[in-house]
PDB file with one MODEL, atoms N, CA, C and O in Angstrom:
MODEL        1
ATOM      1  N   UNK A   1      15.524 -12.315 -58.717  1.00  0.00           N
ATOM      2  CA  UNK A   1      15.961 -10.606 -57.728  1.00  0.00           C
ATOM      3  C   UNK A   1      14.330 -10.096 -57.233  1.00  0.00           C
ATOM      4  O   UNK A   1      14.056  -9.453 -56.220  1.00  0.00           O
ATOM      5  N   UNK A   2      13.397 -10.591 -58.263  1.00  0.00           N
ATOM      6  CA  UNK A   2      12.479  -9.701 -57.310  1.00  0.00           C
ATOM      7  C   UNK A   2      11.732 -10.676 -56.088  1.00  0.00           C
ATOM      8  O   UNK A   2      11.093 -10.473 -55.056  1.00  0.00           O
ATOM      9  N   UNK A   3      12.269 -11.965 -56.941  1.00  0.00           N
ATOM     10  CA  UNK A   3      11.548 -12.284 -55.235  1.00  0.00           C
ATOM     11  C   UNK A   3      12.389 -12.651 -54.225  1.00  0.00           C
ATOM     12  O   UNK A   3      11.988 -13.347 -53.292  1.00  0.00           O
ATOM     13  N   UNK A   4      13.984 -12.094 -54.345  1.00  0.00           N
ATOM     14  CA  UNK A   4      14.621 -12.051 -53.119  1.00  0.00           C
ATOM     15  C   UNK A   4      14.111 -10.498 -52.599  1.00  0.00           C
ATOM     16  O   UNK A   4      14.405 -10.179 -51.447  1.00  0.00           O
ATOM     17  N   UNK A   5      13.193  -9.347 -53.623  1.00  0.00           N
ATOM     18  CA  UNK A   5      12.922  -8.841 -53.125  1.00  0.00           C
ATOM     19  C   UNK A   5      11.692  -8.679 -51.975  1.00  0.00           C
ATOM     20  O   UNK A   5      11.497  -8.028 -50.949  1.00  0.00           O
ATOM     21  N   UNK A   6      10.788  -9.969 -53.027  1.00  0.00           N
ATOM     22  CA  UNK A   6       9.450 -10.314 -52.034  1.00  0.00           C
ATOM     23  C   UNK A   6       9.639 -10.397 -51.069  1.00  0.00           C
ATOM     24  O   UNK A   6       9.119  -9.742 -50.165  1.00  0.00           O
ATOM     25  N   UNK A   7      10.922 -11.729 -50.928  1.00  0.00           N
ATOM     26  CA  UNK A   7      10.792 -12.193 -49.923  1.00  0.00           C
ATOM     27  C   UNK A   7      11.378 -11.152 -48.431  1.00  0.00           C
ATOM     28  O   UNK A   7      10.818 -11.176 -47.335  1.00  0.00           O
ATOM     29  N   UNK A   8      12.643 -10.281 -48.786  1.00  0.00           N
ATOM     30  CA  UNK A   8      13.058  -9.830 -48.386  1.00  0.00           C
ATOM     31  C   UNK A   8      11.850  -8.473 -47.218  1.00  0.00           C
ATOM     32  O   UNK A   8      11.872  -8.098 -46.045  1.00  0.00           O
ATOM     33  N   UNK A   9      10.549  -8.042 -49.044  1.00  0.00           N
ATOM     34  CA  UNK A   9       9.441  -7.330 -48.194  1.00  0.00           C
ATOM     35  C   UNK A   9       8.771  -7.755 -47.018  1.00  0.00           C
ATOM     36  O   UNK A   9       8.327  -7.136 -46.051  1.00  0.00           O
ATOM     37  N   UNK A  10       8.807  -9.152 -47.377  1.00  0.00           N
ATOM     38  CA  UNK A  10       7.870  -9.885 -46.780  1.00  0.00           C
ATOM     39  C   UNK A  10       8.686 -10.414 -45.031  1.00  0.00           C
ATOM     40  O   UNK A  10       8.175 -10.609 -43.928  1.00  0.00           O
ATOM     41  N   UNK A  11       9.816 -10.473 -45.420  1.00  0.00           N
ATOM     42  CA  UNK A  11      10.075 -10.245 -43.424  1.00  0.00           C
ATOM     43  C   UNK A  11      10.497  -8.714 -42.709  1.00  0.00           C
ATOM     44  O   UNK A  11      10.687  -8.447 -41.522  1.00  0.00           O
ATOM     45  N   UNK A  12      10.572  -7.667 -44.160  1.00  0.00           N
ATOM     46  CA  UNK A  12      10.224  -6.541 -43.213  1.00  0.00           C
ATOM     47  C   UNK A  12       8.442  -6.765 -43.126  1.00  0.00           C
ATOM     48  O   UNK A  12       7.894  -7.134 -42.087  1.00  0.00           O
ATOM     49  N   UNK A  13       8.219  -6.677 -43.509  1.00  0.00           N
ATOM     50  CA  UNK A  13       7.142  -6.922 -42.949  1.00  0.00           C
ATOM     51  C   UNK A  13       6.299  -7.206 -41.650  1.00  0.00           C
ATOM     52  O   UNK A  13       5.552  -6.467 -41.008  1.00  0.00           O
ATOM     53  N   UNK A  14       6.683  -8.586 -41.467  1.00  0.00           N
ATOM     54  CA  UNK A  14       6.647  -9.309 -40.292  1.00  0.00           C
ATOM     55  C   UNK A  14       7.215  -9.013 -39.448  1.00  0.00           C
ATOM     56  O   UNK A  14       6.624  -8.603 -38.449  1.00  0.00           O
ATOM     57  N   UNK A  15       8.826  -9.108 -39.493  1.00  0.00           N
ATOM     58  CA  UNK A  15       9.088  -7.965 -38.325  1.00  0.00           C
ATOM     59  C   UNK A  15       8.197  -6.978 -38.297  1.00  0.00           C
ATOM     60  O   UNK A  15       7.332  -7.089 -37.427  1.00  0.00           O
ATOM     61  N   UNK A  16       8.163  -6.301 -38.801  1.00  0.00           N
ATOM     62  CA  UNK A  16       6.964  -5.154 -38.596  1.00  0.00           C
ATOM     63  C   UNK A  16       5.578  -4.980 -37.088  1.00  0.00           C
ATOM     64  O   UNK A  16       5.362  -4.290 -36.092  1.00  0.00           O
ATOM     65  N   UNK A  17       5.001  -6.113 -37.840  1.00  0.00           N
ATOM     66  CA  UNK A  17       3.821  -6.561 -37.411  1.00  0.00           C
ATOM     67  C   UNK A  17       4.808  -7.096 -35.034  1.00  0.00           C
ATOM     68  O   UNK A  17       4.591  -6.840 -33.850  1.00  0.00           O
ATOM     69  N   UNK A  18       5.490  -7.650 -35.656  1.00  0.00           N
ATOM     70  CA  UNK A  18       6.543  -8.627 -34.799  1.00  0.00           C
ATOM     71  C   UNK A  18       6.299  -7.048 -33.432  1.00  0.00           C
ATOM     72  O   UNK A  18       5.396  -6.789 -32.636  1.00  0.00           O
ATOM     73  N   UNK A  19       7.251  -6.548 -33.682  1.00  0.00           N
ATOM     74  CA  UNK A  19       7.243  -4.838 -33.029  1.00  0.00           C
ATOM     75  C   UNK A  19       6.191  -4.462 -32.990  1.00  0.00           C
ATOM     76  O   UNK A  19       5.892  -4.509 -31.797  1.00  0.00           O
ATOM     77  N   UNK A  20       5.077  -3.960 -33.736  1.00  0.00           N
ATOM     78  CA  UNK A  20       3.939  -3.759 -32.950  1.00  0.00           C
ATOM     79  C   UNK A  20       3.630  -4.045 -32.727  1.00  0.00           C
ATOM     80  O   UNK A  20       2.657  -3.295 -32.650  1.00  0.00           O
ATOM     81  N   UNK A  21       3.199  -5.401 -32.053  1.00  0.00           N
ATOM     82  CA  UNK A  21       3.008  -6.601 -30.996  1.00  0.00           C
ATOM     83  C   UNK A  21       3.318  -6.492 -29.951  1.00  0.00           C
ATOM     84  O   UNK A  21       2.790  -6.640 -28.848  1.00  0.00           O
ATOM     85  N   UNK A  22       4.425  -6.157 -30.397  1.00  0.00           N
ATOM     86  CA  UNK A  22       5.112  -6.517 -28.922  1.00  0.00           C
ATOM     87  C   UNK A  22       4.962  -4.970 -28.397  1.00  0.00           C
ATOM     88  O   UNK A  22       4.622  -4.793 -27.227  1.00  0.00           O
ATOM     89  N   UNK A  23       5.294  -3.501 -29.521  1.00  0.00           N
ATOM     90  CA  UNK A  23       4.940  -2.400 -28.824  1.00  0.00           C
ATOM     91  C   UNK A  23       3.877  -2.826 -27.817  1.00  0.00           C
ATOM     92  O   UNK A  23       4.035  -3.014 -26.611  1.00  0.00           O
ATOM     93  N   UNK A  24       3.103  -2.907 -28.321  1.00  0.00           N
ATOM     94  CA  UNK A  24       0.610  -3.371 -27.764  1.00  0.00           C
ATOM     95  C   UNK A  24       1.496  -4.066 -26.956  1.00  0.00           C
ATOM     96  O   UNK A  24       2.533  -3.701 -27.508  1.00  0.00           O
ATOM     97  N   UNK A  25       2.043  -5.153 -25.622  1.00  0.00           N
ATOM     98  CA  UNK A  25       1.720  -5.522 -25.120  1.00  0.00           C
ATOM     99  C   UNK A  25       2.252  -4.616 -24.489  1.00  0.00           C
ATOM    100  O   UNK A  25       1.483  -3.748 -24.077  1.00  0.00           O
ATOM    101  N   UNK A  26       3.344  -4.504 -24.257  1.00  0.00           N
ATOM    102  CA  UNK A  26       4.845  -2.952 -23.716  1.00  0.00           C
ATOM    103  C   UNK A  26       3.818  -2.581 -23.074  1.00  0.00           C
ATOM    104  O   UNK A  26       3.709  -2.906 -21.891  1.00  0.00           O
ATOM    105  N   UNK A  27       2.800  -1.791 -23.731  1.00  0.00           N
ATOM    106  CA  UNK A  27       1.959  -0.677 -23.319  1.00  0.00           C
ATOM    107  C   UNK A  27       1.180  -1.586 -22.685  1.00  0.00           C
ATOM    108  O   UNK A  27       1.376  -1.613 -21.470  1.00  0.00           O
ATOM    109  N   UNK A  28       0.029  -2.646 -23.258  1.00  0.00           N
ATOM    110  CA  UNK A  28      -0.951  -3.176 -21.767  1.00  0.00           C
ATOM    111  C   UNK A  28       0.136  -3.152 -20.712  1.00  0.00           C
ATOM    112  O   UNK A  28       0.007  -2.149 -20.011  1.00  0.00           O
ATOM    113  N   UNK A  29       1.328  -4.032 -20.299  1.00  0.00           N
ATOM    114  CA  UNK A  29       1.827  -4.591 -20.028  1.00  0.00           C
ATOM    115  C   UNK A  29       2.318  -3.160 -18.265  1.00  0.00           C
ATOM    116  O   UNK A  29       2.341  -3.381 -17.055  1.00  0.00           O
ATOM    117  N   UNK A  30       2.601  -1.866 -19.081  1.00  0.00           N
ATOM    118  CA  UNK A  30       2.649  -0.418 -18.555  1.00  0.00           C
ATOM    119  C   UNK A  30       1.533  -0.106 -17.593  1.00  0.00           C
ATOM    120  O   UNK A  30       1.805   0.263 -16.451  1.00  0.00           O
ATOM    121  N   UNK A  31      -0.066  -0.274 -18.120  1.00  0.00           N
ATOM    122  CA  UNK A  31      -1.056   0.089 -17.640  1.00  0.00           C
ATOM    123  C   UNK A  31      -1.656  -0.867 -16.808  1.00  0.00           C
ATOM    124  O   UNK A  31      -2.325  -0.713 -15.786  1.00  0.00           O
ATOM    125  N   UNK A  32      -1.284  -1.961 -17.455  1.00  0.00           N
ATOM    126  CA  UNK A  32      -1.132  -3.079 -16.188  1.00  0.00           C
ATOM    127  C   UNK A  32      -0.458  -2.795 -14.439  1.00  0.00           C
ATOM    128  O   UNK A  32      -1.083  -2.599 -13.397  1.00  0.00           O
ATOM    129  N   UNK A  33       0.580  -2.852 -14.615  1.00  0.00           N
ATOM    130  CA  UNK A  33       1.755  -2.124 -14.138  1.00  0.00           C
ATOM    131  C   UNK A  33       1.238  -0.777 -13.237  1.00  0.00           C
ATOM    132  O   UNK A  33       1.271  -0.866 -12.010  1.00  0.00           O
ATOM    133  N   UNK A  34       0.659   0.734 -14.017  1.00  0.00           N
ATOM    134  CA  UNK A  34      -0.201   1.538 -13.101  1.00  0.00           C
ATOM    135  C   UNK A  34      -1.010   1.386 -12.347  1.00  0.00           C
ATOM    136  O   UNK A  34      -1.032   1.919 -11.237  1.00  0.00           O
ATOM    137  N   UNK A  35      -1.797   0.669 -12.771  1.00  0.00           N
ATOM    138  CA  UNK A  35      -2.993  -0.044 -12.188  1.00  0.00           C
ATOM    139  C   UNK A  35      -2.758  -0.669 -10.495  1.00  0.00           C
ATOM    140  O   UNK A  35      -3.342  -0.464  -9.431  1.00  0.00           O
ATOM    141  N   UNK A  36      -1.477  -1.597 -10.956  1.00  0.00           N
ATOM    142  CA  UNK A  36      -1.458  -1.908 -10.087  1.00  0.00           C
ATOM    143  C   UNK A  36      -0.926  -1.245  -8.494  1.00  0.00           C
ATOM    144  O   UNK A  36      -1.315  -1.565  -7.371  1.00  0.00           O
ATOM    145  N   UNK A  37       0.136  -0.178  -8.922  1.00  0.00           N
ATOM    146  CA  UNK A  37       0.691   1.045  -8.238  1.00  0.00           C
ATOM    147  C   UNK A  37      -0.535   1.312  -7.779  1.00  0.00           C
ATOM    148  O   UNK A  37      -0.993   0.989  -6.683  1.00  0.00           O
ATOM    149  N   UNK A  38      -1.370   2.265  -9.151  1.00  0.00           N
ATOM    150  CA  UNK A  38      -2.286   2.966  -8.139  1.00  0.00           C
ATOM    151  C   UNK A  38      -3.378   2.750  -6.701  1.00  0.00           C
ATOM    152  O   UNK A  38      -4.090   3.530  -6.068  1.00  0.00           O
ATOM    153  N   UNK A  39      -2.912   0.487  -6.536  1.00  0.00           N
ATOM    154  CA  UNK A  39      -4.111   0.288  -5.683  1.00  0.00           C
ATOM    155  C   UNK A  39      -3.072  -0.192  -4.536  1.00  0.00           C
ATOM    156  O   UNK A  39      -3.502  -0.781  -3.544  1.00  0.00           O
ATOM    157  N   UNK A  40      -1.953   0.025  -4.670  1.00  0.00           N
ATOM    158  CA  UNK A  40      -1.008  -0.475  -4.151  1.00  0.00           C
ATOM    159  C   UNK A  40      -0.816   0.610  -2.901  1.00  0.00           C
ATOM    160  O   UNK A  40      -0.514   0.498  -1.713  1.00  0.00           O
ATOM    161  N   UNK A  41      -1.327   2.318  -4.264  1.00  0.00           N
ATOM    162  CA  UNK A  41      -0.866   2.779  -3.129  1.00  0.00           C
ATOM    163  C   UNK A  41      -1.735   3.416  -2.345  1.00  0.00           C
ATOM    164  O   UNK A  41      -1.620   4.445  -1.680  1.00  0.00           O
ATOM    165  N   UNK A  42      -2.830   2.497  -2.546  1.00  0.00           N
ATOM    166  CA  UNK A  42      -4.295   3.105  -2.140  1.00  0.00           C
ATOM    167  C   UNK A  42      -4.321   1.617  -1.148  1.00  0.00           C
ATOM    168  O   UNK A  42      -4.841   2.294  -0.262  1.00  0.00           O
ATOM    169  N   UNK A  43      -4.275   0.925  -0.833  1.00  0.00           N
ATOM    170  CA  UNK A  43      -3.671   0.097   0.155  1.00  0.00           C
ATOM    171  C   UNK A  43      -2.267   0.117   1.153  1.00  0.00           C
ATOM    172  O   UNK A  43      -1.937  -0.959   1.651  1.00  0.00           O
ATOM    173  N   UNK A  44      -1.564   1.161   1.402  1.00  0.00           N
ATOM    174  CA  UNK A  44      -0.362   1.936   2.184  1.00  0.00           C
ATOM    175  C   UNK A  44      -1.567   3.184   2.358  1.00  0.00           C
ATOM    176  O   UNK A  44      -1.993   3.270   3.509  1.00  0.00           O
ATOM    177  N   UNK A  45      -2.011   3.908   1.615  1.00  0.00           N
ATOM    178  CA  UNK A  45      -2.794   4.870   2.629  1.00  0.00           C
ATOM    179  C   UNK A  45      -4.021   4.019   3.258  1.00  0.00           C
ATOM    180  O   UNK A  45      -3.818   4.285   4.442  1.00  0.00           O
ATOM    181  N   UNK A  46      -4.711   3.506   3.261  1.00  0.00           N
ATOM    182  CA  UNK A  46      -5.847   3.024   4.279  1.00  0.00           C
ATOM    183  C   UNK A  46      -4.943   2.377   5.294  1.00  0.00           C
ATOM    184  O   UNK A  46      -5.374   2.235   6.438  1.00  0.00           O
ATOM    185  N   UNK A  47      -3.713   1.965   4.981  1.00  0.00           N
ATOM    186  CA  UNK A  47      -3.454   0.605   6.306  1.00  0.00           C
ATOM    187  C   UNK A  47      -2.326   2.116   7.525  1.00  0.00           C
ATOM    188  O   UNK A  47      -2.327   2.164   8.756  1.00  0.00           O
ATOM    189  N   UNK A  48      -1.251   3.454   6.167  1.00  0.00           N
ATOM    190  CA  UNK A  48      -1.126   4.132   7.467  1.00  0.00           C
ATOM    191  C   UNK A  48      -2.669   4.871   8.228  1.00  0.00           C
ATOM    192  O   UNK A  48      -2.671   5.547   9.257  1.00  0.00           O
ATOM    193  N   UNK A  49      -3.340   4.674   7.769  1.00  0.00           N
ATOM    194  CA  UNK A  49      -5.065   5.483   7.821  1.00  0.00           C
ATOM    195  C   UNK A  49      -4.998   4.935   9.280  1.00  0.00           C
ATOM    196  O   UNK A  49      -4.657   5.670  10.207  1.00  0.00           O
ATOM    197  N   UNK A  50      -5.339   3.593   9.466  1.00  0.00           N
ATOM    198  CA  UNK A  50      -5.253   2.366  10.177  1.00  0.00           C
ATOM    199  C   UNK A  50      -4.255   2.235  10.873  1.00  0.00           C
ATOM    200  O   UNK A  50      -4.169   1.276  11.640  1.00  0.00           O
ATOM    201  N   UNK A  51      -3.824   2.644  10.827  1.00  0.00           N
ATOM    202  CA  UNK A  51      -2.186   2.445  11.998  1.00  0.00           C
ATOM    203  C   UNK A  51      -2.445   3.940  12.802  1.00  0.00           C
ATOM    204  O   UNK A  51      -2.518   4.009  14.029  1.00  0.00           O
ATOM    205  N   UNK A  52      -2.552   4.952  12.020  1.00  0.00           N
ATOM    206  CA  UNK A  52      -3.029   6.247  12.850  1.00  0.00           C
ATOM    207  C   UNK A  52      -4.366   5.874  13.742  1.00  0.00           C
ATOM    208  O   UNK A  52      -5.046   6.659  14.402  1.00  0.00           O
ATOM    209  N   UNK A  53      -4.420   5.458  13.693  1.00  0.00           N
ATOM    210  CA  UNK A  53      -5.937   5.411  14.193  1.00  0.00           C
ATOM    211  C   UNK A  53      -5.720   4.166  15.818  1.00  0.00           C
ATOM    212  O   UNK A  53      -5.960   4.226  17.024  1.00  0.00           O
ATOM    213  N   UNK A  54      -5.467   3.731  15.393  1.00  0.00           N
ATOM    214  CA  UNK A  54      -4.272   2.381  16.291  1.00  0.00           C
ATOM    215  C   UNK A  54      -3.342   3.259  17.244  1.00  0.00           C
ATOM    216  O   UNK A  54      -3.364   2.910  18.425  1.00  0.00           O
ATOM    217  N   UNK A  55      -2.520   4.354  16.914  1.00  0.00           N
ATOM    218  CA  UNK A  55      -2.234   4.404  17.692  1.00  0.00           C
ATOM    219  C   UNK A  55      -2.502   5.072  18.337  1.00  0.00           C
ATOM    220  O   UNK A  55      -1.986   5.124  19.453  1.00  0.00           O
ATOM    221  N   UNK A  56      -3.645   6.082  17.845  1.00  0.00           N
ATOM    222  CA  UNK A  56      -4.889   7.047  19.053  1.00  0.00           C
ATOM    223  C   UNK A  56      -5.231   6.186  19.937  1.00  0.00           C
ATOM    224  O   UNK A  56      -4.988   6.438  21.117  1.00  0.00           O
ATOM    225  N   UNK A  57      -5.747   5.212  19.645  1.00  0.00           N
ATOM    226  CA  UNK A  57      -6.751   4.547  20.502  1.00  0.00           C
ATOM    227  C   UNK A  57      -6.128   3.583  21.354  1.00  0.00           C
ATOM    228  O   UNK A  57      -6.738   2.876  22.156  1.00  0.00           O
ATOM    229  N   UNK A  58      -3.738   3.567  20.971  1.00  0.00           N
ATOM    230  CA  UNK A  58      -3.214   3.459  22.120  1.00  0.00           C
ATOM    231  C   UNK A  58      -3.175   4.247  23.766  1.00  0.00           C
ATOM    232  O   UNK A  58      -3.309   3.964  24.957  1.00  0.00           O
ATOM    233  N   UNK A  59      -2.882   5.455  22.819  1.00  0.00           N
ATOM    234  CA  UNK A  59      -2.068   6.449  23.904  1.00  0.00           C
ATOM    235  C   UNK A  59      -3.843   6.467  24.892  1.00  0.00           C
ATOM    236  O   UNK A  59      -3.986   6.502  26.114  1.00  0.00           O
ATOM    237  N   UNK A  60      -4.864   6.433  23.893  1.00  0.00           N
ATOM    238  CA  UNK A  60      -6.257   7.329  25.026  1.00  0.00           C
ATOM    239  C   UNK A  60      -6.474   5.987  25.961  1.00  0.00           C
ATOM    240  O   UNK A  60      -7.302   6.010  26.871  1.00  0.00           O
ATOM    241  N   UNK A  61      -5.660   4.787  25.677  1.00  0.00           N
ATOM    242  CA  UNK A  61      -5.320   3.242  26.919  1.00  0.00           C
ATOM    243  C   UNK A  61      -4.834   3.624  27.696  1.00  0.00           C
ATOM    244  O   UNK A  61      -4.988   3.512  28.912  1.00  0.00           O
ATOM    245  N   UNK A  62      -4.197   4.117  27.129  1.00  0.00           N
ATOM    246  CA  UNK A  62      -2.973   4.882  28.472  1.00  0.00           C
ATOM    247  C   UNK A  62      -3.070   5.559  29.140  1.00  0.00           C
ATOM    248  O   UNK A  62      -3.245   5.452  30.353  1.00  0.00           O
ATOM    249  N   UNK A  63      -2.947   6.745  28.270  1.00  0.00           N
ATOM    250  CA  UNK A  63      -3.877   8.064  29.328  1.00  0.00           C
ATOM    251  C   UNK A  63      -5.348   6.921  30.086  1.00  0.00           C
ATOM    252  O   UNK A  63      -5.197   6.734  31.293  1.00  0.00           O
ATOM    253  N   UNK A  64      -5.991   6.573  29.772  1.00  0.00           N
ATOM    254  CA  UNK A  64      -7.267   6.096  30.401  1.00  0.00           C
ATOM    255  C   UNK A  64      -6.706   5.575  31.507  1.00  0.00           C
ATOM    256  O   UNK A  64      -7.071   6.028  32.593  1.00  0.00           O
ATOM    257  N   UNK A  65      -5.409   4.203  31.443  1.00  0.00           N
ATOM    258  CA  UNK A  65      -4.721   3.487  32.593  1.00  0.00           C
ATOM    259  C   UNK A  65      -4.346   4.704  33.487  1.00  0.00           C
ATOM    260  O   UNK A  65      -4.916   4.818  34.572  1.00  0.00           O
ATOM    261  N   UNK A  66      -3.374   5.665  33.078  1.00  0.00           N
ATOM    262  CA  UNK A  66      -2.791   6.767  34.057  1.00  0.00           C
ATOM    263  C   UNK A  66      -3.831   7.353  35.057  1.00  0.00           C
ATOM    264  O   UNK A  66      -3.506   7.529  36.231  1.00  0.00           O
ATOM    265  N   UNK A  67      -4.638   7.550  34.764  1.00  0.00           N
ATOM    266  CA  UNK A  67      -5.858   8.157  35.858  1.00  0.00           C
ATOM    267  C   UNK A  67      -6.686   6.893  36.010  1.00  0.00           C
ATOM    268  O   UNK A  67      -6.967   6.699  34.827  1.00  0.00           O
ATOM    269  N   UNK A  68      -7.158   6.082  36.564  1.00  0.00           N
ATOM    270  CA  UNK A  68      -7.177   4.767  37.009  1.00  0.00           C
ATOM    271  C   UNK A  68      -5.766   4.804  38.012  1.00  0.00           C
ATOM    272  O   UNK A  68      -6.041   5.078  39.180  1.00  0.00           O
ATOM    273  N   UNK A  69      -4.569   4.612  37.786  1.00  0.00           N
ATOM    274  CA  UNK A  69      -3.365   4.419  38.019  1.00  0.00           C
ATOM    275  C   UNK A  69      -3.612   5.208  39.347  1.00  0.00           C
ATOM    276  O   UNK A  69      -3.546   4.512  40.360  1.00  0.00           O
ATOM    277  N   UNK A  70      -3.980   7.004  39.586  1.00  0.00           N
ATOM    278  CA  UNK A  70      -4.671   7.973  39.571  1.00  0.00           C
ATOM    279  C   UNK A  70      -4.923   7.406  41.074  1.00  0.00           C
ATOM    280  O   UNK A  70      -4.381   7.159  42.151  1.00  0.00           O
ATOM    281  N   UNK A  71      -6.330   7.378  40.239  1.00  0.00           N
ATOM    282  CA  UNK A  71      -7.112   7.272  40.866  1.00  0.00           C
ATOM    283  C   UNK A  71      -6.923   6.122  42.363  1.00  0.00           C
ATOM    284  O   UNK A  71      -6.983   6.466  43.544  1.00  0.00           O
ATOM    285  N   UNK A  72      -6.686   4.712  41.811  1.00  0.00           N
ATOM    286  CA  UNK A  72      -6.501   3.498  42.863  1.00  0.00           C
ATOM    287  C   UNK A  72      -5.297   4.343  44.150  1.00  0.00           C
ATOM    288  O   UNK A  72      -5.425   4.298  45.374  1.00  0.00           O
ATOM    289  N   UNK A  73      -4.252   5.016  43.407  1.00  0.00           N
ATOM    290  CA  UNK A  73      -3.491   5.261  44.630  1.00  0.00           C
ATOM    291  C   UNK A  73      -4.102   6.677  45.331  1.00  0.00           C
ATOM    292  O   UNK A  73      -3.656   7.057  46.414  1.00  0.00           O
ATOM    293  N   UNK A  74      -4.817   7.181  44.849  1.00  0.00           N
ATOM    294  CA  UNK A  74      -5.404   7.625  46.373  1.00  0.00           C
ATOM    295  C   UNK A  74      -6.120   7.677  46.730  1.00  0.00           C
ATOM    296  O   UNK A  74      -6.583   8.542  47.474  1.00  0.00           O
ATOM    297  N   UNK A  75      -6.674   6.428  46.213  1.00  0.00           N
ATOM    298  CA  UNK A  75      -7.808   5.724  46.925  1.00  0.00           C
ATOM    299  C   UNK A  75      -7.466   4.003  47.976  1.00  0.00           C
ATOM    300  O   UNK A  75      -8.316   3.250  48.452  1.00  0.00           O
ATOM    301  N   UNK A  76      -6.029   3.884  48.026  1.00  0.00           N
ATOM    302  CA  UNK A  76      -5.156   3.121  48.456  1.00  0.00           C
ATOM    303  C   UNK A  76      -4.800   4.004  49.693  1.00  0.00           C
ATOM    304  O   UNK A  76      -5.074   3.642  50.838  1.00  0.00           O
ATOM    305  N   UNK A  77      -4.087   5.345  49.364  1.00  0.00           N
ATOM    306  CA  UNK A  77      -4.028   7.222  49.923  1.00  0.00           C
ATOM    307  C   UNK A  77      -4.719   7.086  51.533  1.00  0.00           C
ATOM    308  O   UNK A  77      -4.163   7.119  52.630  1.00  0.00           O
ATOM    309  N   UNK A  78      -6.545   6.879  51.060  1.00  0.00           N
ATOM    310  CA  UNK A  78      -7.583   7.382  51.725  1.00  0.00           C
ATOM    311  C   UNK A  78      -7.699   6.325  52.668  1.00  0.00           C
ATOM    312  O   UNK A  78      -7.990   6.689  53.808  1.00  0.00           O
ATOM    313  N   UNK A  79      -7.479   4.587  52.398  1.00  0.00           N
ATOM    314  CA  UNK A  79      -7.503   3.509  53.232  1.00  0.00           C
ATOM    315  C   UNK A  79      -6.438   3.855  54.273  1.00  0.00           C
ATOM    316  O   UNK A  79      -6.485   3.970  55.497  1.00  0.00           O
ATOM    317  N   UNK A  80      -5.290   4.003  53.212  1.00  0.00           N
ATOM    318  CA  UNK A  80      -4.115   3.962  54.677  1.00  0.00           C
ATOM    319  C   UNK A  80      -4.323   4.602  55.841  1.00  0.00           C
ATOM    320  O   UNK A  80      -4.265   4.131  56.977  1.00  0.00           O
ATOM    321  N   UNK A  81      -4.728   6.417  55.279  1.00  0.00           N
ATOM    322  CA  UNK A  81      -4.958   7.511  56.320  1.00  0.00           C
ATOM    323  C   UNK A  81      -6.393   6.962  57.837  1.00  0.00           C
ATOM    324  O   UNK A  81      -6.451   7.305  59.018  1.00  0.00           O
ATOM    325  N   UNK A  82      -7.341   5.988  56.970  1.00  0.00           N
ATOM    326  CA  UNK A  82      -8.444   5.038  57.755  1.00  0.00           C
ATOM    327  C   UNK A  82      -7.923   4.466  58.668  1.00  0.00           C
ATOM    328  O   UNK A  82      -8.151   4.444  59.878  1.00  0.00           O
ATOM    329  N   UNK A  83      -6.931   3.819  57.803  1.00  0.00           N
ATOM    330  CA  UNK A  83      -6.099   2.756  59.191  1.00  0.00           C
ATOM    331  C   UNK A  83      -5.699   2.762  60.028  1.00  0.00           C
ATOM    332  O   UNK A  83      -6.009   2.012  60.954  1.00  0.00           O
ATOM    333  N   UNK A  84      -4.362   4.092  60.059  1.00  0.00           N
ATOM    334  CA  UNK A  84      -3.951   5.035  60.844  1.00  0.00           C
ATOM    335  C   UNK A  84      -5.131   4.924  62.324  1.00  0.00           C
ATOM    336  O   UNK A  84      -5.008   5.701  63.271  1.00  0.00           O
TER     337      UNK A  84
ENDMDL
END
């Protein structure tokens, strides 16, 4: 009977140790995931900021092109008037 109780106690202790080890691993995994999430959020914020800069530069290029287009049209109109 004592041997049986001792065997049960050892089995319970082993199960307890395994449970603690599993919990510790789960906690480590959760911390790793949280760290990765933070890193991914930072990458996303950086990409969004870069996209914003690119959009602004694109709009500036469009505005500049429109301005040059208008200047070219005026110059062409002036040449046309001179040719008449």
